N, C-alpha and C positions, 0 to 999 in steps of 0.2 A: 504494499500497500504505498502511494506516494506521502512523504512527510510534507504535513501543512503548516505552514509557520507563520508568527506575527513578529513584526518590528516595530518594536516602541516608538512612537514621533519622535524626533531631535527634541520639540519644543519641550519636552518633559526632561530635559537634561541641561536647561538654560539655566545659568545662573547658579549651579550648584556652590555650594561653601567651601572654600578649600580646597577645589579640584579643579587644577587649569591645565589639567594634562591634554596635549594635542592628541586627539582620536585618530588610531591605526585601525585599517580593516582590512580582513583576508577571507577567504571565501573556500569551505572545505566540503566534502562530499558528505548527505547526511547519510549515506548507507540504505538507502531503501531500495537500491536496485535501477533506481528510475532516473541517476544522474540529476536528482535535487540537490542544490546548493544551498548551505547554510551559511551567513554572514558571522564572522567573529570578530568582535571588537577586542584590541588589547591596548596598552599603556607601552611604550617604548623608550624611557626617557633616558639619555646617554649624556656623560660628563664630559666638560671641559678637556679635548684630545690631549691637553698639556697635564691634565692631573688625573685621567683615565688609569685605574688600576688594573687594566684586563679581566676583570671578573665581571660574569655576570648572575645577575641576582633573578631566578623565575620566582613569580610571587604568586600563591595560587590559592584565591579564596575558598570559602564554604556555602552554607547553607544559612539562610537566604539573601546571603550579601552579594557583593560585586567589587570590582578592583576597586570602589571607593573605600573599602575597608582600609587599603593601604596608604591613604593620600596624605598622611603626617609619617609614614616609613620612607616612602620613596626620595623624597628631597634630602633626607640627611644622606641618605645611601648612596644617591647620586653625587651631592658634596663629597664625600668618600671617595670617589671617583670609581663609582660600580653604576654601569649601566644595569638599568631596573625595567624586566618586560612582565607587564601585570594583563593578564589575559583574564576576560569575562567567561566563564564558560559558558556554555550551550543555555538558554533557559534563563538566563541571568543577565543582568546588568543591560550593554548597548548593545550585546549579541542577538541573535534572534533566537526566536521562541515557538519550538513546534506544540502546535496545541492539541496535540493528542498526548495525555498522560503516558502512555501504553508505548512511546515514541522514544520514552525515555528509558534505559535501560544500563545496568552498572557499566555493561560491554562496550556500548554505545558511548559513553562519556569516557570511556580507556579511549577509547578508537578516536572519536573528536580531538582530545586534550593531545593524545600523540599527533595527530595530524597537523594541529598546530605549532607545538612546540617542536619537535622535530623535524616532519616534513618540512613545511612550509617555513617556520622560521628558523631551521635547521641551527638551531642553537646544541650547543656543547661546551663541555668545562664549566657544568652549570653549577651554581649554589642554588639550590632549589630550598624556599620558606613555604612552609604547607601549612594550612589551618584549616581545621574541620574535615568538609569533605575534598577539600586540596590536598589532604593526606590521603584519603581514601584511594585516590586517582593518582595523584602524584607519587606515592610507594609504588604502586604497580607499576607506573613506567620508569621509576627507576630499578624494580627488580626485574622488568624485561628488557631494559637499555641501561647497563649500569655504567658504560662507558661512555655516556652523554654527561655524567653529573659527576662533579667533583666534590661535593660534601653538601650537608642537610640540616636545615634548622625547621625542627618541627612544634608545632604548637597545639592545643588543645584538638588533637586528631589521634586515630589510631587506622588499623585496617580488620575489621573484625572478620570470623570465618563460619558465624553460624553455630560453634561449639559449646556457647553457653547461651540460657535464655534471656532475652531482655528483661530487664529490671532498672529501678530506680529511675534517671533522669532519662535515660533513653523510652523505657516503656511511658511515662509521661510524654513526652515529646511525639512518640507514634500516634497519641491520643489527641492532641492538641495539633500536631499539623493537619488531621485528616477532618477534625470537627468543628476546628475555627470558620466561621462564615461571620464575615467575612476574615480571612488569613490576610493580617498585616505584616508586613515584614519587620517595618523600625520596631514594633511593639518586641516582636521576638528579639531583635538585637539589644533592645531598651532593656528587654528583664537579664540577660545575659552579660551587663555589666554594670560595673561597680559603682560608675560616674551616671548621672543621668544626660540623655540626649535631649540637647536643643532644638527647638521646633525644624530648622533648618537641616539640621541632620537628619532628623524623621524624616522630613519629605525627600531627600536623598536616596535614603534607604528604600522609600516607596515608591520613588520615581520610575523604577523600570516596569512596573506594574500596575497600567492603567483599571485592567478590570481581570475578573477571573480566569479569561481565555489567556492571559499571559502567566498565570500562574502555575501552568500545570507541571513545570519542572520542579518549581519550590514544591509543591503537593507531594509528587513522585520520588523525590529525593530520600524521606525518611524510610519509604518503603523498600527501598533499593539495598538498603544496609543487611547483608546476610543476616539473617535469625533463626536458622534451622542448620543443621548440616546438609541438607537438601536443596539449599538456596542455589541458584545457576551461579553465584558468582564465589560459593565455597571454595571449588577445587580452586580455582584462578588465585585465588587469595593465600590460599594455603599454598601453593606451586610459588607465590613473590614471597612467602615467610621464609621457605626454606633458599630464597636468594639473599635477603636481607640478613640472615643469620652467618652468611659468610663472607658478607660486606667488609671491607676494609676502609672504606672513605669515612672522614671524619662527620659524625653525627652527634646533634646536641637537640635535647629536648628543652623548650623552654615554657616552663610550667608556670602558668597564671594562678597565682594562689587561690583565687575564689573561684576558678573553673567547676562547675557544674555538671559538665555535657560529655566528660570523655570516660568516668568509669574507672575500669581497670586498665584501659589504651596506653596511660600515660606509663605505667610499669610494666606493661608487657613488652613497649619499644625500647624503653631503656634497658632491660634485662637482655633482649632478644640479639640487639644489633650490637656486635662484638665493639669494646669501647667507647659505647655511647655515651655521653655527659649529659648533665642535669644542671639548668640554671632556673633560678625561681625568679618571675616579673611579680612584685609584690603590688597590691593593690590594683589587680587587674581579676576581671570576670572571663567568663568564656570568650566572648569578643574583646581578650585582651588587648588587641590592635587597636581596637576604639578608644578603651581606658589609656593605654600607655605606648603610643606608637612611636614617638621618638626614642622613649627608651628600651623598645623592642628594639627600633633601628642600629641603636649603639652595640645593644649585643649580637646583631648580626655582623656588622663592623668588625668585631675586637674578635667573632669567631673566626671570621673569615683571614683575617691578620695574622694571628695567633696560629692556625694550621696550614697559609700559607709561607710563614715561615718555615714550618717543620718541612713541607712540603720541596721548598728549595734547597732545605739541607740533609735531604733524604737522601 
């Protein structure tokens, strides 16, 4: 069946607070067998050539946010000399949004992201920063293409395999995401932050979704999390874990001290990836990049600097 998608009107994104970035777009194959194309938006901010570090930082958002989440992270990283690339996942931000929720699968998201990051942008030697679903997808890419990544900073994320029944915050989120009417993205972000969002920030998180037909990706994402061993993503995720347990690239888990959303994922990643480190971001919730963007940028920059030194002397 041909993918039918929505494109949020540009007027919805005019005058966004603290979001001065030039838009970039590319088109990818929707994967429906009918050569349908989906337009994907991404930020690509580059430093002054005289100050460039040669490092590329890939910033992957999750649910129900978009590249706006990184607006206070990107400028400090660029000032430090790093190129920053932040795509909007299909279904979010300024990217196209299939209107049929069943067009969104875990595998389709992995395939779409691979097309953007590896096939078209041809990124390599990447420092991946992944939050929430950015990790569920990005860690799969890392496991399937480890030669394209240099280091990882993960926050508020994991990669479930369906071997444990959903409980606690996840079980609550599954109910909220499906039963909320209306589903308001800014409310979700506000509940997951320590700081209270000002009205202009709330408007920015709601901007991609003019009505329910644009929200199907956000509605479907929670249902794509593997909940049982029989889930379609269980085997690929298990295979990805088998690779992650053998990786030798630098890996940092930046833990937000008021994060309610990851359960045991933090411990699983820290213990599974060889040599993984952890740092705590204080006074930050599940959407800690919203609470403490500049502090998080400093953590990423320090991690790049410390591991780059090790790489150069190895």
